[in-house]
PDB file as gemmi writes it, atoms N, CA and C in Angstrom:
CRYST1    1.000    1.000    1.000  90.00  90.00  90.00 P 1                      
ATOM      1  N   MET A   1     -44.932 -92.775  39.438  1.00  0.00           N  
ATOM      2  CA  MET A   1     -45.072 -94.983  39.628  1.00  0.00           C  
ATOM      3  C   MET A   1     -45.027 -94.415  40.899  1.00  0.00           C  
ATOM      4  N   GLU A   2     -46.315 -95.722  41.934  1.00  0.00           N  
ATOM      5  CA  GLU A   2     -46.232 -95.426  43.213  1.00  0.00           C  
ATOM      6  C   GLU A   2     -45.213 -96.766  43.566  1.00  0.00           C  
ATOM      7  N   ILE A   3     -44.656 -96.807  44.910  1.00  0.00           N  
ATOM      8  CA  ILE A   3     -44.086 -97.805  45.077  1.00  0.00           C  
ATOM      9  C   ILE A   3     -44.676 -98.678  46.096  1.00  0.00           C  
ATOM     10  N   THR A   4     -45.022-100.084  45.872  1.00  0.00           N  
ATOM     11  CA  THR A   4     -45.615-100.861  46.765  1.00  0.00           C  
ATOM     12  C   THR A   4     -44.393-101.061  48.053  1.00  0.00           C  
ATOM     13  N   ARG A   5     -45.208-101.482  49.248  1.00  0.00           N  
ATOM     14  CA  ARG A   5     -44.825-101.990  50.422  1.00  0.00           C  
ATOM     15  C   ARG A   5     -43.015-102.766  50.561  1.00  0.00           C  
ATOM     16  N   SER A   6     -43.645-103.422  49.911  1.00  0.00           N  
ATOM     17  CA  SER A   6     -42.907-104.750  49.080  1.00  0.00           C  
ATOM     18  C   SER A   6     -41.799-104.213  48.986  1.00  0.00           C  
ATOM     19  N   GLN A   7     -41.699-103.691  47.616  1.00  0.00           N  
ATOM     20  CA  GLN A   7     -40.755-102.937  47.087  1.00  0.00           C  
ATOM     21  C   GLN A   7     -40.023-101.701  47.860  1.00  0.00           C  
ATOM     22  N   GLU A   8     -40.554-101.387  48.859  1.00  0.00           N  
ATOM     23  CA  GLU A   8     -40.026-100.086  50.190  1.00  0.00           C  
ATOM     24  C   GLU A   8     -39.311-100.734  50.829  1.00  0.00           C  
ATOM     25  N   GLU A   9     -39.931-102.233  51.327  1.00  0.00           N  
ATOM     26  CA  GLU A   9     -39.119-103.013  52.409  1.00  0.00           C  
ATOM     27  C   GLU A   9     -37.828-103.654  52.037  1.00  0.00           C  
ATOM     28  N   ARG A  10     -37.817-103.806  50.620  1.00  0.00           N  
ATOM     29  CA  ARG A  10     -36.377-104.791  49.888  1.00  0.00           C  
ATOM     30  C   ARG A  10     -35.818-103.376  49.797  1.00  0.00           C  
ATOM     31  N   ALA A  11     -36.189-102.337  49.395  1.00  0.00           N  
ATOM     32  CA  ALA A  11     -35.059-101.243  49.307  1.00  0.00           C  
ATOM     33  C   ALA A  11     -34.534-101.088  50.657  1.00  0.00           C  
ATOM     34  N   ALA A  12     -35.241-101.157  51.553  1.00  0.00           N  
ATOM     35  CA  ALA A  12     -34.566-100.445  53.067  1.00  0.00           C  
ATOM     36  C   ALA A  12     -33.506-101.834  53.919  1.00  0.00           C  
ATOM     37  N   THR A  13     -34.466-103.224  52.997  1.00  0.00           N  
ATOM     38  CA  THR A  13     -33.450-104.278  53.333  1.00  0.00           C  
ATOM     39  C   THR A  13     -32.194-103.936  52.418  1.00  0.00           C  
ATOM     40  N   GLN A  14     -31.964-103.558  51.174  1.00  0.00           N  
ATOM     41  CA  GLN A  14     -30.699-103.586  50.360  1.00  0.00           C  
ATOM     42  C   GLN A  14     -29.773-102.266  51.039  1.00  0.00           C  
ATOM     43  N   GLN A  15     -30.443-101.323  51.011  1.00  0.00           N  
ATOM     44  CA  GLN A  15     -29.740-100.045  51.970  1.00  0.00           C  
ATOM     45  C   GLN A  15     -29.091-100.184  53.316  1.00  0.00           C  
ATOM     46  N   ALA A  16     -29.688-101.052  53.928  1.00  0.00           N  
ATOM     47  CA  ALA A  16     -29.137-101.182  55.438  1.00  0.00           C  
ATOM     48  C   ALA A  16     -27.874-102.245  55.444  1.00  0.00           C  
ATOM     49  N   ALA A  17     -27.563-103.388  54.331  1.00  0.00           N  
ATOM     50  CA  ALA A  17     -26.856-104.367  53.917  1.00  0.00           C  
ATOM     51  C   ALA A  17     -25.824-103.666  53.303  1.00  0.00           C  
ATOM     52  N   GLU A  18     -26.214-102.624  52.492  1.00  0.00           N  
ATOM     53  CA  GLU A  18     -25.102-101.810  51.959  1.00  0.00           C  
ATOM     54  C   GLU A  18     -24.142-101.035  53.064  1.00  0.00           C  
ATOM     55  N   ALA A  19     -25.245-100.091  54.278  1.00  0.00           N  
ATOM     56  CA  ALA A  19     -24.777 -99.358  54.958  1.00  0.00           C  
ATOM     57  C   ALA A  19     -23.489-100.558  56.053  1.00  0.00           C  
ATOM     58  N   GLU A  20     -24.194-101.344  56.195  1.00  0.00           N  
ATOM     59  CA  GLU A  20     -23.638-102.533  57.428  1.00  0.00           C  
ATOM     60  C   GLU A  20     -22.172-103.182  56.592  1.00  0.00           C  
ATOM     61  N   ALA A  21     -22.117-103.235  54.891  1.00  0.00           N  
ATOM     62  CA  ALA A  21     -20.585-103.623  54.406  1.00  0.00           C  
ATOM     63  C   ALA A  21     -20.058-102.624  54.252  1.00  0.00           C  
ATOM     64  N   ARG A  22     -20.327-101.349  54.340  1.00  0.00           N  
ATOM     65  CA  ARG A  22     -19.815-100.541  54.693  1.00  0.00           C  
ATOM     66  C   ARG A  22     -18.640-100.250  55.540  1.00  0.00           C  
ATOM     67  N   LEU A  23     -19.095-100.925  56.961  1.00  0.00           N  
ATOM     68  CA  LEU A  23     -18.211-100.717  58.159  1.00  0.00           C  
ATOM     69  C   LEU A  23     -17.425-101.330  58.353  1.00  0.00           C  
ATOM     70  N   GLY A  24     -17.128-102.608  57.791  1.00  0.00           N  
ATOM     71  CA  GLY A  24     -15.763-102.608  57.570  1.00  0.00           C  
ATOM     72  C   GLY A  24     -14.720-102.204  56.826  1.00  0.00           C  
ATOM     73  N   LEU A  25     -14.826-101.121  55.762  1.00  0.00           N  
ATOM     74  CA  LEU A  25     -13.933-100.582  54.865  1.00  0.00           C  
ATOM     75  C   LEU A  25     -12.690 -99.574  55.890  1.00  0.00           C  
ATOM     76  N   PRO A  26     -11.941 -99.665  55.403  1.00  0.00           N  
ATOM     77  CA  PRO A  26     -10.790 -99.075  56.098  1.00  0.00           C  
ATOM     78  C   PRO A  26     -11.201 -97.746  57.141  1.00  0.00           C  
ATOM     79  N   ASP A  27     -11.406 -96.513  56.187  1.00  0.00           N  
ATOM     80  CA  ASP A  27     -11.898 -96.065  56.777  1.00  0.00           C  
ATOM     81  C   ASP A  27     -12.975 -95.914  57.575  1.00  0.00           C  
ATOM     82  N   TYR A  28     -13.747 -96.481  57.808  1.00  0.00           N  
ATOM     83  CA  TYR A  28     -14.962 -96.788  59.447  1.00  0.00           C  
ATOM     84  C   TYR A  28     -13.908 -97.746  60.066  1.00  0.00           C  
ATOM     85  N   VAL A  29     -12.977 -98.245  60.039  1.00  0.00           N  
ATOM     86  CA  VAL A  29     -12.280 -99.195  60.745  1.00  0.00           C  
ATOM     87  C   VAL A  29     -11.537 -97.997  61.340  1.00  0.00           C  
ATOM     88  N   GLU A  30     -10.951 -97.633  60.519  1.00  0.00           N  
ATOM     89  CA  GLU A  30      -9.867 -96.281  61.352  1.00  0.00           C  
ATOM     90  C   GLU A  30     -10.509 -95.293  62.453  1.00  0.00           C  
ATOM     91  N   ALA A  31     -11.730 -95.074  61.353  1.00  0.00           N  
ATOM     92  CA  ALA A  31     -12.363 -93.734  62.622  1.00  0.00           C  
ATOM     93  C   ALA A  31     -13.281 -94.607  63.737  1.00  0.00           C  
ATOM     94  N   ARG A  32     -13.666 -95.568  63.970  1.00  0.00           N  
ATOM     95  CA  ARG A  32     -13.229 -96.707  65.134  1.00  0.00           C  
ATOM     96  C   ARG A  32     -12.057 -96.599  66.119  1.00  0.00           C  
ATOM     97  N   ALA A  33     -10.943 -96.919  65.504  1.00  0.00           N  
ATOM     98  CA  ALA A  33     -10.027 -97.176  66.121  1.00  0.00           C  
ATOM     99  C   ALA A  33      -9.604 -95.714  66.728  1.00  0.00           C  
ATOM    100  N   ILE A  34      -9.588 -94.497  66.346  1.00  0.00           N  
ATOM    101  CA  ILE A  34      -9.561 -93.331  66.415  1.00  0.00           C  
ATOM    102  C   ILE A  34     -10.693 -92.772  67.727  1.00  0.00           C  
ATOM    103  N   LEU A  35     -11.883 -93.494  67.741  1.00  0.00           N  
ATOM    104  CA  LEU A  35     -12.918 -92.766  68.256  1.00  0.00           C  
ATOM    105  C   LEU A  35     -13.347 -93.201  69.146  1.00  0.00           C  
ATOM    106  N   VAL A  36     -12.604 -94.752  69.568  1.00  0.00           N  
ATOM    107  CA  VAL A  36     -13.106 -95.693  70.884  1.00  0.00           C  
ATOM    108  C   VAL A  36     -12.535 -95.126  71.922  1.00  0.00           C  
ATOM    109  N   PRO A  37     -10.715 -94.719  72.000  1.00  0.00           N  
ATOM    110  CA  PRO A  37     -10.563 -94.188  72.713  1.00  0.00           C  
ATOM    111  C   PRO A  37     -10.130 -92.842  73.240  1.00  0.00           C  
ATOM    112  N   ALA A  38     -10.832 -91.861  72.108  1.00  0.00           N  
ATOM    113  CA  ALA A  38     -11.107 -90.790  72.316  1.00  0.00           C  
ATOM    114  C   ALA A  38     -12.275 -90.758  73.371  1.00  0.00           C  
ATOM    115  N   THR A  39     -13.363 -91.387  72.795  1.00  0.00           N  
ATOM    116  CA  THR A  39     -14.852 -91.108  73.728  1.00  0.00           C  
ATOM    117  C   THR A  39     -14.179 -92.031  75.171  1.00  0.00           C  
ATOM    118  N   GLU A  40     -13.378 -92.921  75.834  1.00  0.00           N  
ATOM    119  CA  GLU A  40     -12.472 -93.279  76.736  1.00  0.00           C  
ATOM    120  C   GLU A  40     -12.111 -91.840  77.393  1.00  0.00           C  
ATOM    121  N   TYR A  41     -11.011 -91.183  76.710  1.00  0.00           N  
ATOM    122  CA  TYR A  41     -10.430 -90.182  77.640  1.00  0.00           C  
ATOM    123  C   TYR A  41     -10.964 -89.198  77.358  1.00  0.00           C  
ATOM    124  N   LEU A  42     -12.289 -88.889  77.035  1.00  0.00           N  
ATOM    125  CA  LEU A  42     -13.066 -87.742  77.393  1.00  0.00           C  
ATOM    126  C   LEU A  42     -14.209 -87.953  78.179  1.00  0.00           C  
ATOM    127  N   SER A  43     -14.731 -89.385  78.181  1.00  0.00           N  
ATOM    128  CA  SER A  43     -15.170 -89.958  79.219  1.00  0.00           C  
ATOM    129  C   SER A  43     -14.697 -89.577  80.676  1.00  0.00           C  
ATOM    130  N   ARG A  44     -13.578 -89.924  80.718  1.00  0.00           N  
ATOM    131  CA  ARG A  44     -12.681 -89.825  82.214  1.00  0.00           C  
ATOM    132  C   ARG A  44     -12.556 -88.490  82.325  1.00  0.00           C  
ATOM    133  N   ALA A  45     -12.347 -87.344  81.695  1.00  0.00           N  
ATOM    134  CA  ALA A  45     -11.939 -86.252  82.112  1.00  0.00           C  
ATOM    135  C   ALA A  45     -13.495 -85.643  82.419  1.00  0.00           C  
ATOM    136  N   VAL A  46     -14.652 -85.851  81.722  1.00  0.00           N  
ATOM    137  CA  VAL A  46     -16.025 -85.647  82.313  1.00  0.00           C  
ATOM    138  C   VAL A  46     -15.834 -86.282  83.686  1.00  0.00           C  
ATOM    139  N   GLN A  47     -15.159 -87.396  84.101  1.00  0.00           N  
ATOM    140  CA  GLN A  47     -15.297 -88.094  85.307  1.00  0.00           C  
ATOM    141  C   GLN A  47     -14.955 -87.023  86.706  1.00  0.00           C  
ATOM    142  N   ASN A  48     -13.562 -86.701  86.374  1.00  0.00           N  
ATOM    143  CA  ASN A  48     -12.568 -86.133  86.936  1.00  0.00           C  
ATOM    144  C   ASN A  48     -13.186 -84.420  87.323  1.00  0.00           C  
ATOM    145  N   LEU A  49     -13.952 -84.008  85.900  1.00  0.00           N  
ATOM    146  CA  LEU A  49     -14.050 -82.794  86.800  1.00  0.00           C  
ATOM    147  C   LEU A  49     -15.779 -82.918  87.355  1.00  0.00           C  
ATOM    148  N   THR A  50     -16.525 -83.991  87.193  1.00  0.00           N  
ATOM    149  CA  THR A  50     -18.093 -84.208  88.208  1.00  0.00           C  
ATOM    150  C   THR A  50     -17.103 -84.589  89.629  1.00  0.00           C  
ATOM    151  N   GLU A  51     -16.435 -85.236  89.718  1.00  0.00           N  
ATOM    152  CA  GLU A  51     -15.332 -85.819  90.961  1.00  0.00           C  
ATOM    153  C   GLU A  51     -14.830 -84.339  91.686  1.00  0.00           C  
ATOM    154  N   GLN A  52     -14.508 -82.772  90.887  1.00  0.00           N  
ATOM    155  CA  GLN A  52     -14.551 -82.281  91.674  1.00  0.00           C  
ATOM    156  C   GLN A  52     -15.269 -81.325  92.076  1.00  0.00           C  
ATOM    157  N   ASP A  53     -16.623 -81.773  91.672  1.00  0.00           N  
ATOM    158  CA  ASP A  53     -18.148 -80.833  91.861  1.00  0.00           C  
ATOM    159  C   ASP A  53     -17.831 -79.475  90.438  1.00  0.00           C  
ATOM    160  N   THR A  54     -17.404 -79.772  89.561  1.00  0.00           N  
ATOM    161  CA  THR A  54     -17.237 -78.539  88.191  1.00  0.00           C  
ATOM    162  C   THR A  54     -17.775 -79.577  86.920  1.00  0.00           C  
ATOM    163  N   THR A  55     -18.361 -78.625  86.311  1.00  0.00           N  
ATOM    164  CA  THR A  55     -18.964 -79.089  85.146  1.00  0.00           C  
ATOM    165  C   THR A  55     -18.060 -77.692  83.916  1.00  0.00           C  
ATOM    166  N   ALA A  56     -18.208 -78.727  82.463  1.00  0.00           N  
ATOM    167  CA  ALA A  56     -18.146 -77.415  81.325  1.00  0.00           C  
ATOM    168  C   ALA A  56     -18.833 -77.989  80.547  1.00  0.00           C  
ATOM    169  N   GLY A  57     -19.240 -77.090  80.073  1.00  0.00           N  
ATOM    170  CA  GLY A  57     -19.997 -77.548  79.150  1.00  0.00           C  
ATOM    171  C   GLY A  57     -19.719 -77.998  77.815  1.00  0.00           C  
ATOM    172  N   GLU A  58     -19.079 -77.263  77.615  1.00  0.00           N  
ATOM    173  CA  GLU A  58     -17.940 -77.311  75.943  1.00  0.00           C  
ATOM    174  C   GLU A  58     -17.428 -78.972  76.358  1.00  0.00           C  
ATOM    175  N   LEU A  59     -16.687 -79.497  77.228  1.00  0.00           N  
ATOM    176  CA  LEU A  59     -16.376 -80.781  77.480  1.00  0.00           C  
ATOM    177  C   LEU A  59     -17.204 -82.025  77.234  1.00  0.00           C  
ATOM    178  N   LEU A  60     -18.524 -81.657  77.861  1.00  0.00           N  
ATOM    179  CA  LEU A  60     -19.751 -82.085  77.864  1.00  0.00           C  
ATOM    180  C   LEU A  60     -20.265 -82.349  76.179  1.00  0.00           C  
ATOM    181  N   SER A  61     -20.177 -81.691  75.818  1.00  0.00           N  
ATOM    182  CA  SER A  61     -20.863 -81.375  74.409  1.00  0.00           C  
ATOM    183  C   SER A  61     -19.631 -81.749  73.558  1.00  0.00           C  
ATOM    184  N   MET A  62     -18.448 -81.713  73.568  1.00  0.00           N  
ATOM    185  CA  MET A  62     -16.947 -82.129  72.762  1.00  0.00           C  
ATOM    186  C   MET A  62     -17.274 -84.146  73.113  1.00  0.00           C  
ATOM    187  N   THR A  63     -17.805 -84.187  74.317  1.00  0.00           N  
ATOM    188  CA  THR A  63     -18.141 -85.878  74.790  1.00  0.00           C  
ATOM    189  C   THR A  63     -19.075 -86.588  73.892  1.00  0.00           C  
ATOM    190  N   ALA A  64     -20.425 -85.406  73.868  1.00  0.00           N  
ATOM    191  CA  ALA A  64     -21.325 -86.134  73.258  1.00  0.00           C  
ATOM    192  C   ALA A  64     -21.199 -85.995  71.753  1.00  0.00           C  
ATOM    193  N   GLU A  65     -20.527 -85.233  71.400  1.00  0.00           N  
ATOM    194  CA  GLU A  65     -20.188 -84.893  69.391  1.00  0.00           C  
ATOM    195  C   GLU A  65     -19.213 -86.478  69.473  1.00  0.00           C  
ATOM    196  N   ALA A  66     -18.239 -86.813  70.502  1.00  0.00           N  
ATOM    197  CA  ALA A  66     -17.537 -87.778  69.930  1.00  0.00           C  
ATOM    198  C   ALA A  66     -18.522 -89.250  70.112  1.00  0.00           C  
ATOM    199  N   PHE A  67     -19.531 -89.473  70.826  1.00  0.00           N  
ATOM    200  CA  PHE A  67     -20.289 -90.620  70.907  1.00  0.00           C  
ATOM    201  C   PHE A  67     -21.043 -90.391  70.050  1.00  0.00           C  
ATOM    202  N   MET A  68     -21.790 -89.578  68.987  1.00  0.00           N  
ATOM    203  CA  MET A  68     -22.281 -89.416  68.315  1.00  0.00           C  
ATOM    204  C   MET A  68     -21.532 -90.070  67.313  1.00  0.00           C  
ATOM    205  N   ASN A  69     -20.446 -89.306  66.382  1.00  0.00           N  
ATOM    206  CA  ASN A  69     -19.552 -89.546  65.837  1.00  0.00           C  
ATOM    207  C   ASN A  69     -19.323 -91.358  65.923  1.00  0.00           C  
ATOM    208  N   LEU A  70     -19.212 -92.168  66.629  1.00  0.00           N  
ATOM    209  CA  LEU A  70     -18.897 -93.507  67.164  1.00  0.00           C  
ATOM    210  C   LEU A  70     -20.061 -93.922  66.822  1.00  0.00           C  
ATOM    211  N   GLY A  71     -21.109 -93.272  67.050  1.00  0.00           N  
ATOM    212  CA  GLY A  71     -22.353 -94.409  66.763  1.00  0.00           C  
ATOM    213  C   GLY A  71     -22.650 -94.513  65.403  1.00  0.00           C  
ATOM    214  N   ASN A  72     -22.005 -93.230  64.089  1.00  0.00           N  
ATOM    215  CA  ASN A  72     -22.265 -93.249  62.929  1.00  0.00           C  
ATOM    216  C   ASN A  72     -21.049 -94.520  62.150  1.00  0.00           C  
ATOM    217  N   VAL A  73     -19.896 -94.502  63.388  1.00  0.00           N  
ATOM    218  CA  VAL A  73     -19.293 -95.231  62.112  1.00  0.00           C  
ATOM    219  C   VAL A  73     -19.620 -97.291  62.831  1.00  0.00           C  
ATOM    220  N   SER A  74     -20.539 -97.220  63.465  1.00  0.00           N  
ATOM    221  CA  SER A  74     -20.163 -98.650  64.389  1.00  0.00           C  
ATOM    222  C   SER A  74     -21.333 -99.422  64.030  1.00  0.00           C  
ATOM    223  N   TYR A  75     -21.554-100.899  63.834  1.00  0.00           N  
ATOM    224  CA  TYR A  75     -22.673-101.561  64.020  1.00  0.00           C  
ATOM    225  C   TYR A  75     -23.911-101.545  64.701  1.00  0.00           C  
ATOM    226  N   VAL A  76     -24.922-101.662  63.624  1.00  0.00           N  
ATOM    227  CA  VAL A  76     -26.267-101.279  64.732  1.00  0.00           C  
ATOM    228  C   VAL A  76     -26.350-101.634  66.007  1.00  0.00           C  
ATOM    229  N   ARG A  77     -25.496-103.224  66.190  1.00  0.00           N  
ATOM    230  CA  ARG A  77     -26.080-103.864  67.330  1.00  0.00           C  
ATOM    231  C   ARG A  77     -25.324-102.997  68.703  1.00  0.00           C  
ATOM    232  N   VAL A  78     -24.742-102.152  68.540  1.00  0.00           N  
ATOM    233  CA  VAL A  78     -23.486-101.360  69.266  1.00  0.00           C  
ATOM    234  C   VAL A  78     -24.215-100.243  69.125  1.00  0.00           C  
ATOM    235  N   ASN A  79     -24.336 -99.321  67.868  1.00  0.00           N  
ATOM    236  CA  ASN A  79     -24.458 -97.977  68.052  1.00  0.00           C  
ATOM    237  C   ASN A  79     -25.440 -97.530  68.890  1.00  0.00           C  
ATOM    238  N   GLU A  80     -26.234 -97.709  69.539  1.00  0.00           N  
ATOM    239  CA  GLU A  80     -27.560 -97.533  70.408  1.00  0.00           C  
ATOM    240  C   GLU A  80     -27.279 -96.809  71.712  1.00  0.00           C  
ATOM    241  N   GLY A  81     -26.297 -98.027  72.204  1.00  0.00           N  
ATOM    242  CA  GLY A  81     -25.315 -97.325  73.596  1.00  0.00           C  
ATOM    243  C   GLY A  81     -25.060 -95.998  73.421  1.00  0.00           C  
ATOM    244  N   TYR A  82     -24.162 -95.924  72.514  1.00  0.00           N  
ATOM    245  CA  TYR A  82     -23.030 -94.570  71.249  1.00  0.00           C  
ATOM    246  C   TYR A  82     -24.188 -93.418  71.821  1.00  0.00           C  
ATOM    247  N   PHE A  83     -25.279 -94.136  71.132  1.00  0.00           N  
ATOM    248  CA  PHE A  83     -26.371 -92.689  71.076  1.00  0.00           C  
ATOM    249  C   PHE A  83     -26.692 -92.324  72.370  1.00  0.00           C  
ATOM    250  N   ARG A  84     -27.037 -92.780  73.124  1.00  0.00           N  
ATOM    251  CA  ARG A  84     -28.102 -92.707  74.148  1.00  0.00           C  
ATOM    252  C   ARG A  84     -26.512 -92.380  75.450  1.00  0.00           C  
ATOM    253  N   GLN A  85     -25.373 -92.362  74.948  1.00  0.00           N  
ATOM    254  CA  GLN A  85     -24.582 -92.007  75.811  1.00  0.00           C  
ATOM    255  C   GLN A  85     -24.336 -90.485  75.169  1.00  0.00           C  
ATOM    256  N   ALA A  86     -24.311 -90.219  74.059  1.00  0.00           N  
ATOM    257  CA  ALA A  86     -24.259 -88.566  73.583  1.00  0.00           C  
ATOM    258  C   ALA A  86     -25.546 -87.705  73.942  1.00  0.00           C  
ATOM    259  N   VAL A  87     -26.809 -88.714  74.184  1.00  0.00           N  
ATOM    260  CA  VAL A  87     -27.637 -88.004  74.677  1.00  0.00           C  
ATOM    261  C   VAL A  87     -27.693 -87.265  75.845  1.00  0.00           C  
ATOM    262  N   THR A  88     -27.286 -88.543  76.795  1.00  0.00           N  
ATOM    263  CA  THR A  88     -26.861 -88.028  78.309  1.00  0.00           C  
ATOM    264  C   THR A  88     -25.541 -86.993  78.674  1.00  0.00           C  
ATOM    265  N   TYR A  89     -24.692 -87.059  77.736  1.00  0.00           N  
ATOM    266  CA  TYR A  89     -23.545 -86.024  77.931  1.00  0.00           C  
ATOM    267  C   TYR A  89     -24.345 -84.579  77.262  1.00  0.00           C  
ATOM    268  N   LEU A  90     -25.282 -84.860  76.241  1.00  0.00           N  
ATOM    269  CA  LEU A  90     -25.839 -83.600  75.793  1.00  0.00           C  
ATOM    270  C   LEU A  90     -27.108 -82.816  77.254  1.00  0.00           C  
ATOM    271  N   ARG A  91     -27.804 -83.655  77.316  1.00  0.00           N  
ATOM    272  CA  ARG A  91     -28.323 -83.136  78.604  1.00  0.00           C  
ATOM    273  C   ARG A  91     -27.576 -82.667  79.873  1.00  0.00           C  
ATOM    274  N   ARG A  92     -26.792 -83.221  80.254  1.00  0.00           N  
ATOM    275  CA  ARG A  92     -26.005 -82.469  81.423  1.00  0.00           C  
ATOM    276  C   ARG A  92     -25.476 -81.165  81.142  1.00  0.00           C  
ATOM    277  N   ALA A  93     -24.946 -80.903  79.678  1.00  0.00           N  
ATOM    278  CA  ALA A  93     -24.078 -79.623  78.710  1.00  0.00           C  
ATOM    279  C   ALA A  93     -26.087 -78.834  79.394  1.00  0.00           C  
ATOM    280  N   ALA A  94     -26.555 -79.461  78.551  1.00  0.00           N  
ATOM    281  CA  ALA A  94     -27.895 -78.294  78.822  1.00  0.00           C  
ATOM    282  C   ALA A  94     -28.275 -77.489  80.151  1.00  0.00           C  
ATOM    283  N   ALA A  95     -28.118 -78.057  80.833  1.00  0.00           N  
ATOM    284  CA  ALA A  95     -28.629 -78.283  82.066  1.00  0.00           C  
ATOM    285  C   ALA A  95     -27.659 -76.981  82.927  1.00  0.00           C  
ATOM    286  N   ILE A  96     -26.825 -76.884  82.250  1.00  0.00           N  
ATOM    287  CA  ILE A  96     -25.557 -75.793  82.786  1.00  0.00           C  
ATOM    288  C   ILE A  96     -25.937 -74.523  82.131  1.00  0.00           C  
ATOM    289  N   ASP A  97     -26.637 -73.803  83.662  1.00  0.00           N  
ATOM    290  CA  ASP A  97     -26.865 -72.230  83.614  1.00  0.00           C  
ATOM    291  C   ASP A  97     -25.952 -71.566  82.925  1.00  0.00           C  
ATOM    292  N   GLY A  98     -26.287 -70.507  82.193  1.00  0.00           N  
ATOM    293  CA  GLY A  98     -25.324 -69.879  81.456  1.00  0.00           C  
ATOM    294  C   GLY A  98     -24.924 -70.375  80.383  1.00  0.00           C  
ATOM    295  N   TYR A  99     -25.011 -71.958  79.761  1.00  0.00           N  
ATOM    296  CA  TYR A  99     -24.454 -72.585  78.413  1.00  0.00           C  
ATOM    297  C   TYR A  99     -25.416 -72.833  77.736  1.00  0.00           C  
ATOM    298  N   ALA A 100     -25.075 -72.773  76.410  1.00  0.00           N  
ATOM    299  CA  ALA A 100     -25.899 -72.711  75.622  1.00  0.00           C  
ATOM    300  C   ALA A 100     -25.398 -74.124  74.349  1.00  0.00           C  
ATOM    301  N   LEU A 101     -25.949 -75.237  74.394  1.00  0.00           N  
ATOM    302  CA  LEU A 101     -25.563 -75.912  72.818  1.00  0.00           C  
ATOM    303  C   LEU A 101     -25.112 -75.515  71.791  1.00  0.00           C  
ATOM    304  N   ALA A 102     -24.911 -76.007  71.059  1.00  0.00           N  
ATOM    305  CA  ALA A 102     -24.518 -75.213  69.448  1.00  0.00           C  
ATOM    306  C   ALA A 102     -26.108 -75.600  68.564  1.00  0.00           C  
ATOM    307  N   SER A 103     -26.480 -75.120  68.012  1.00  0.00           N  
ATOM    308  CA  SER A 103     -27.412 -75.432  67.270  1.00  0.00           C  
ATOM    309  C   SER A 103     -27.662 -76.490  66.817  1.00  0.00           C  
ATOM    310  N   TYR A 104     -26.758 -77.324  66.274  1.00  0.00           N  
ATOM    311  CA  TYR A 104     -27.312 -78.830  65.606  1.00  0.00           C  
ATOM    312  C   TYR A 104     -26.919 -79.809  67.005  1.00  0.00           C  
ATOM    313  N   LEU A 105     -26.403 -79.064  67.689  1.00  0.00           N  
ATOM    314  CA  LEU A 105     -26.254 -80.211  69.388  1.00  0.00           C  
ATOM    315  C   LEU A 105     -27.392 -80.138  70.082  1.00  0.00           C  
ATOM    316  N   GLN A 106     -28.347 -79.107  69.893  1.00  0.00           N  
ATOM    317  CA  GLN A 106     -29.737 -78.945  70.429  1.00  0.00           C  
ATOM    318  C   GLN A 106     -31.011 -79.449  69.746  1.00  0.00           C  
ATOM    319  N   GLN A 107     -30.544 -79.536  68.400  1.00  0.00           N  
ATOM    320  CA  GLN A 107     -31.384 -80.146  67.557  1.00  0.00           C  
ATOM    321  C   GLN A 107     -31.324 -82.019  67.668  1.00  0.00           C  
ATOM    322  N   TYR A 108     -30.455 -81.941  67.504  1.00  0.00           N  
ATOM    323  CA  TYR A 108     -30.188 -83.704  67.748  1.00  0.00           C  
ATOM    324  C   TYR A 108     -31.101 -84.085  69.451  1.00  0.00           C  
ATOM    325  N   LEU A 109     -30.560 -82.861  70.637  1.00  0.00           N  
ATOM    326  CA  LEU A 109     -31.200 -83.260  71.846  1.00  0.00           C  
ATOM    327  C   LEU A 109     -32.533 -83.337  71.437  1.00  0.00           C  
ATOM    328  N   ASP A 110     -33.133 -82.234  70.821  1.00  0.00           N  
ATOM    329  CA  ASP A 110     -35.036 -82.254  70.379  1.00  0.00           C  
ATOM    330  C   ASP A 110     -35.327 -83.305  70.022  1.00  0.00           C  
ATOM    331  N   ASP A 111     -34.794 -83.888  68.972  1.00  0.00           N  
ATOM    332  CA  ASP A 111     -35.124 -84.797  67.940  1.00  0.00           C  
ATOM    333  C   ASP A 111     -34.636 -86.143  68.721  1.00  0.00           C  
ATOM    334  N   PHE A 112     -33.977 -86.676  69.251  1.00  0.00           N  
ATOM    335  CA  PHE A 112     -33.456 -87.904  69.996  1.00  0.00           C  
ATOM    336  C   PHE A 112     -33.438 -88.123  71.756  1.00  0.00           C  
ATOM    337  N   GLY A 113     -33.669 -86.995  72.114  1.00  0.00           N  
ATOM    338  CA  GLY A 113     -33.335 -87.355  73.523  1.00  0.00           C  
ATOM    339  C   GLY A 113     -35.248 -87.389  73.950  1.00  0.00           C  
ATOM    340  N   ARG A 114     -36.338 -87.426  73.205  1.00  0.00           N  
ATOM    341  CA  ARG A 114     -37.465 -87.474  73.506  1.00  0.00           C  
ATOM    342  C   ARG A 114     -37.103 -89.099  73.520  1.00  0.00           C  
ATOM    343  N   LEU A 115     -36.424 -89.863  72.821  1.00  0.00           N  
ATOM    344  CA  LEU A 115     -36.473 -91.572  72.626  1.00  0.00           C  
ATOM    345  C   LEU A 115     -35.636 -92.282  73.884  1.00  0.00           C  
ATOM    346  N   VAL A 116     -34.471 -91.240  74.313  1.00  0.00           N  
ATOM    347  CA  VAL A 116     -33.632 -91.897  75.489  1.00  0.00           C  
ATOM    348  C   VAL A 116     -34.383 -91.573  76.958  1.00  0.00           C  
ATOM    349  N   GLU A 117     -34.533 -92.500  77.881  1.00  0.00           N  
ATOM    350  CA  GLU A 117     -35.064 -92.405  79.383  1.00  0.00           C  
ATOM    351  C   GLU A 117     -33.910 -91.371  80.013  1.00  0.00           C  
TER     352      GLU A 117                                                      
END                                                                             
């Protein structure tokens, strides 16, 4: 059975609406309530190290992952910024001599890094 373009568009719209509705569930709200301050804290830690002319790949990776997770539990109208921030941190971590990203983070960077300037 072949799916028509119209059916495919309706299914995509329905899936997007269902995903958007889930974001109001208590687990998603709680996740955002935890991840927003965590990303702020981690970003400040990265900034402090940068000001000391030091970088730590593990901290950059952890910060990127926090932003990725926040993007996953956020509304579409704001999540792109979180994903962009994650790519920025992953690029910085990948640029550190002697540091290698975990394979799933490298895959994320390979897949999405090309979409972010």
